[in-house]
C-alpha positions in Angstrom: -189.7 27.1 191.5 -186.5 27.7 193.5 -185.0 31.1 193.2 -181.9 29.8 191.3 -184.1 28.5 188.5 -185.3 32.0 187.8 -181.8 33.2 187.0 -179.3 32.8 184.2 -176.8 30.1 184.9 -174.1 32.7 185.3 -175.7 34.1 188.5 -174.7 32.0 191.5 -176.8 32.0 194.8 -174.1 34.1 196.4 -174.3 36.7 193.6 -178.1 36.7 193.9 -177.8 37.5 197.6 -175.3 40.2 196.8 -177.5 41.8 194.2 -180.5 41.7 196.5 -178.4 43.6 199.1 -177.3 46.2 196.5 -180.9 46.6 195.4 -182.0 47.5 199.0 -179.5 50.3 199.4 -180.9 53.9 199.5 -180.3 56.2 196.6 -179.0 53.4 194.4 -181.2 53.6 191.3 -180.9 51.5 188.1 -178.1 53.6 186.6 -175.9 53.5 189.7 -176.7 49.8 190.1 -175.3 49.1 186.6 -172.4 51.4 187.2 -171.3 49.3 190.2 -171.7 46.0 188.3 -169.7 47.4 185.4 -166.9 48.8 187.6 -166.6 45.7 189.8 -167.8 42.9 187.5 -170.1 41.5 190.2 -172.3 42.6 193.1 -170.3 40.5 195.4 -167.1 42.4 194.5 -168.9 45.7 194.8 -170.1 45.0 198.3 -166.5 44.1 199.3 -164.9 47.2 197.7 -163.8 50.0 200.0 -166.0 53.0 200.5 -163.3 55.1 198.7 -163.9 53.1 195.5 -167.6 53.9 195.7 -166.9 57.6 196.2 -164.5 57.5 193.2 -167.6 56.4 191.1 -169.5 59.4 192.3 -171.8 57.4 194.6 -173.0 59.2 197.7 -172.1 58.0 201.2 -175.8 57.1 201.8 -175.4 54.3 199.3 -172.2 52.8 200.6 -172.6 53.1 204.4 -175.5 50.7 205.0 -174.3 47.9 202.6 -172.9 45.7 205.4 -175.6 46.5 207.9 -177.6 43.7 209.7 -180.8 45.2 208.5 -179.8 45.0 204.8 -178.7 41.4 205.3 -181.9 40.5 207.0 -184.1 42.0 204.3 -182.1 40.2 201.6 -182.5 37.0 203.5 -186.2 37.6 203.6 -186.3 38.1 199.9 -184.4 34.8 199.3 -187.0 33.1 201.5 -189.8 34.7 199.4 -188.2 33.3 196.3 -188.3 29.7 197.7 -192.1 29.7 197.3 -193.8 28.5 194.1 -194.6 31.1 191.4 -192.4 33.7 193.0 -189.4 34.8 191.0 -186.7 37.4 190.4 -185.6 38.3 186.8 -182.3 40.1 186.5 -181.5 42.6 183.7 -178.8 40.3 182.3 -181.1 37.2 182.5 -182.2 35.9 179.0 -185.8 35.9 180.4 -185.7 39.7 181.0 -188.3 41.3 178.7 -186.4 42.6 175.7 -188.5 45.8 175.2 -188.0 46.9 178.8 -184.3 46.1 178.6 -183.9 48.8 175.9 -184.5 51.6 178.4 -181.5 53.4 179.8 -183.0 53.2 183.3 -184.4 49.7 183.0 -184.8 48.1 186.4 -181.8 46.0 187.4 -184.2 43.3 188.7 -187.9 42.6 188.7 -189.8 40.6 191.3 -192.5 38.6 189.7 -195.4 36.7 191.2 -197.0 34.4 188.7 -195.7 33.5 185.2 -192.5 35.4 184.3 -192.7 34.2 180.7 -195.8 36.3 180.1 -193.5 39.4 180.2 -192.0 38.3 176.8 -195.4 38.2 175.1 -196.7 41.2 173.0 -198.3 43.6 175.5 -200.5 46.6 175.2 -200.8 49.0 178.2 -204.1 50.4 179.2 -204.2 53.3 181.7 -206.6 56.0 182.9 -208.3 57.8 185.7 -208.7 56.3 189.2 -212.1 58.1 189.4 -213.4 57.0 186.0 -216.9 57.4 184.8 -219.0 54.3 184.2 -218.7 54.7 180.4 -215.0 54.9 180.8 -214.9 51.7 182.9 -217.1 50.0 180.4 -214.8 51.0 177.5 -211.7 49.8 179.4 -213.3 46.4 180.0 -214.6 46.0 176.5 -211.4 47.0 174.8 -209.3 44.8 177.1 -211.6 41.9 176.7 -211.3 41.9 172.9 -207.6 42.7 172.7 -206.7 40.0 175.2 -208.8 37.5 173.3 -206.9 38.5 170.2 -203.5 37.5 171.8 -202.3 40.7 173.5 -201.3 40.7 177.1 -203.0 43.7 178.8 -200.6 45.6 181.1 -201.7 48.1 183.7 -201.0 49.3 187.2 -203.7 47.5 189.4 -205.0 50.9 190.5 -208.7 51.7 191.1 -210.7 52.8 188.1 -209.5 52.2 184.6 -206.5 50.0 185.6 -208.7 47.6 187.5 -211.3 47.5 184.7 -208.6 46.7 182.1 -207.3 43.8 184.1 -210.8 42.5 184.7 -211.7 42.8 181.0 -208.6 40.9 180.0 -209.5 38.1 182.4 -213.1 38.0 181.1 -211.7 37.6 177.6 -209.8 34.5 178.7 -206.5 36.3 178.2 -203.6 37.2 180.4 -202.7 40.5 182.1 -199.7 42.0 183.9 -200.0 44.3 186.9 -197.0 46.5 187.5 -197.1 47.7 191.1 -195.9 50.9 192.7 -195.2 49.0 195.9 -193.3 45.8 196.9 -195.2 42.6 196.1 -195.7 41.9 199.8 -197.4 45.3 200.2 -200.2 45.0 197.7 -202.0 48.3 197.0 -204.9 49.0 196.9 -205.9 46.2 199.2 -209.4 46.0 197.7 -207.7 44.6 194.6 -206.2 41.6 196.4 -208.7 39.3 194.9 -208.1 40.7 191.4 -204.4 40.2 191.9 -204.8 36.6 192.9 -207.0 36.0 189.8 -204.4 37.6 187.6 -201.8 35.0 188.8 -204.2 32.1 188.7 -205.0 32.8 185.0 -201.4 32.8 183.9 -200.6 36.5 184.3 -198.1 38.2 186.6 -197.7 40.8 189.3 -194.4 42.8 188.8 -192.4 45.3 190.8 -188.9 46.6 190.8 -189.3 47.7 194.4 -188.1 45.8 197.4 -190.7 43.3 198.5 -191.5 45.1 201.7 -191.8 48.6 200.2 -195.0 50.3 201.3 -197.1 52.7 199.2 -195.2 55.9 198.6 -196.4 58.6 196.2 -193.0 59.0 194.5 -192.9 55.4 193.4 -196.1 55.4 191.3 -194.8 57.7 188.5 -191.6 55.7 188.6 -193.5 52.4 187.9 -195.2 54.1 184.9 -192.0 53.8 182.8 -192.2 50.0 183.4 -195.8 49.8 182.2 -195.0 51.7 179.0 -191.5 50.0 178.7 -193.0 46.5 178.6 -195.6 47.4 176.0 -195.8 47.9 172.3 -198.2 50.8 172.9 -200.3 52.6 175.5 -204.0 53.2 175.3 -205.3 56.0 177.6 -209.0 55.4 178.1 -210.1 58.3 180.3 -207.9 60.9 182.0 -207.9 64.5 183.3 -205.1 66.8 182.3 -203.4 66.2 185.7 -203.7 62.4 185.6 -200.6 60.2 186.1 -201.8 58.4 183.0 -200.5 61.3 180.9 -197.1 60.7 182.4 -197.3 57.1 181.2 -198.3 58.3 177.7 -195.4 60.8 177.7 -192.9 58.1 178.7 -194.3 55.8 176.0 -193.8 58.5 173.3 -190.2 59.1 174.6 -189.6 55.3 174.4 -190.8 55.1 170.8 -194.1 53.4 171.7 -197.4 54.0 170.1 -199.8 56.2 172.1 -203.6 55.8 171.7 -206.4 57.8 173.3 -210.2 57.4 173.4 -212.0 60.7 172.9 -215.0 61.7 175.0 -217.5 64.5 175.6 -216.1 68.0 175.6 -218.2 68.5 178.7 -216.6 65.7 180.7 -213.4 66.7 182.6 -212.2 63.1 182.4 -211.9 63.4 178.6 -209.7 66.4 178.6 -206.5 64.5 179.1 -207.2 62.3 176.2 -208.1 65.2 174.0 -204.8 66.9 174.9 -203.0 63.7 173.9 -204.8 63.6 170.6 -203.9 67.3 169.9 -200.3 66.3 170.7 -200.3 63.5 168.2 -201.7 60.5 169.9 -203.8 58.1 167.7 -207.5 58.7 168.1 -209.2 55.4 168.9 -212.9 54.6 168.4 -212.6 50.9 167.9 -210.1 48.1 168.4 -209.4 48.1 164.7 -207.7 51.5 165.1 -205.2 49.8 167.4 -204.8 46.7 165.4 -204.0 48.6 162.3 -200.8 49.9 163.9 -200.0 46.6 165.7 -201.1 44.1 163.1 -198.9 41.0 163.1 -197.9 41.3 166.8 -200.8 39.5 168.3 -200.8 35.8 168.6 -204.1 35.3 166.8 -205.9 37.7 164.5 -209.1 39.4 165.6 -211.3 38.8 162.5 -213.3 41.8 161.3 -217.1 41.5 161.6 -218.8 41.9 158.3 -222.3 42.8 159.5 -223.0 46.4 160.5 -222.6 46.4 164.3 -225.3 49.0 165.0 -227.9 47.1 162.9 -230.8 45.4 164.8 -230.2 42.6 162.4 -226.8 41.8 163.7 -226.6 38.0 164.3 -225.4 38.3 167.9 -228.1 40.9 168.7 -230.8 38.5 167.4 -229.5 35.8 169.7 -229.3 38.1 172.7 -232.8 39.5 172.1 -234.1 36.0 172.3 -232.3 35.2 175.6 -229.1 36.1 177.5 -226.0 34.2 176.5 -222.6 33.6 177.9 -219.6 34.3 175.6 -219.1 30.5 175.1 -222.8 30.0 174.3 -222.6 32.8 171.6 -219.6 31.1 170.1 -221.6 27.9 169.8 -224.8 29.5 168.6 -223.2 31.8 166.0 -220.5 29.4 164.8 -218.0 32.3 164.9 -214.5 31.9 166.4 -214.1 33.3 169.9 -212.0 36.3 168.7 -214.7 37.4 166.2 -217.4 37.1 168.8 -215.4 39.2 171.3 -214.6 41.8 168.8 -218.3 42.1 167.8 -219.4 42.2 171.4 -216.9 45.0 172.1 -218.3 47.1 169.3 -221.9 46.4 170.4 -221.1 47.3 173.9 -219.4 50.5 172.9 -222.5 51.3 170.9 -224.6 50.7 174.0 -226.5 47.8 172.4 -225.4 45.1 174.8 -224.1 44.8 178.3 -222.5 42.1 180.4 -224.0 41.1 183.8 -222.6 38.3 185.9 -220.8 36.8 183.0 -223.8 36.8 180.6 -224.5 39.1 177.7 -227.8 40.9 177.5 -229.3 43.1 174.7 -230.1 46.6 175.9 -233.7 47.7 175.3 -233.9 50.3 172.6 
């Protein structure tokens, strides 16, 4: 899709180029960006204004001085070239396609670079975050919850990091759903590199990679807390799966609470350091979560399709899906056929069975665990 088709009709190619140049200026964050557009009516006019006019707005010289430099022009031209490629877009804060929930923030990004499907950003989203050094049970929980929530119509949003983030994205894809990865780097500097395949799969399955940072921005520690406000800002709520008290996931949860979003946390063993951050959140008022129903109770009606409750006791050896899996391993699709249940109900049941330690998923097939 050409770059211009990602924009509202009011934004001309010349204005797009001017906004990209503004966006590249040092020390020009979202609030200063908007101040300039409000004062001069357009990015083009702001770039043409004298330095004294910028100083009158309280902007530092570091913002104004490089705006006409060859380097800024070249980087903006490179961004325009990037936008000429299919499935690569920019969404401006005054574009009708800009996600409404994110737009409510006082420091909403003035533009978002998107690789993949930008319309997925308007769908109901649930953020899932947690430790980069998660335990295996934590990773299993993240995949299981994401799998069922995505199958029920929620887009799963996370940060593409190692650990819980990656497991959440993978679970959403396994559930046949969509997922959004918000990066703390530019989209041309994917990090971590070992998630390049996962990132490609996210785009292929109708999701999106998103960043407010210039395309060529490398990994910088200060940018990762900054991207957390986008993860929470896009979402109806944030589920923290496993986190230590010093985890950046607690920053995301705090931002979510400040933004008026729901905060959920999965408890764990009092002896596991990775559970202490979740326990702190629960003491501070986060919703304690033991099943997807605890999330759906608060967000009922937002999802595209209901996740039907399972009537049979999940822990029972007589559970219909367990009977099938004790007979032979099954794929999710095969369980849908054999049980006659809708996909959302099968996935919800498998989530509970997996959390109870009664089933596991290996290479895309479900197996009953030996008791």
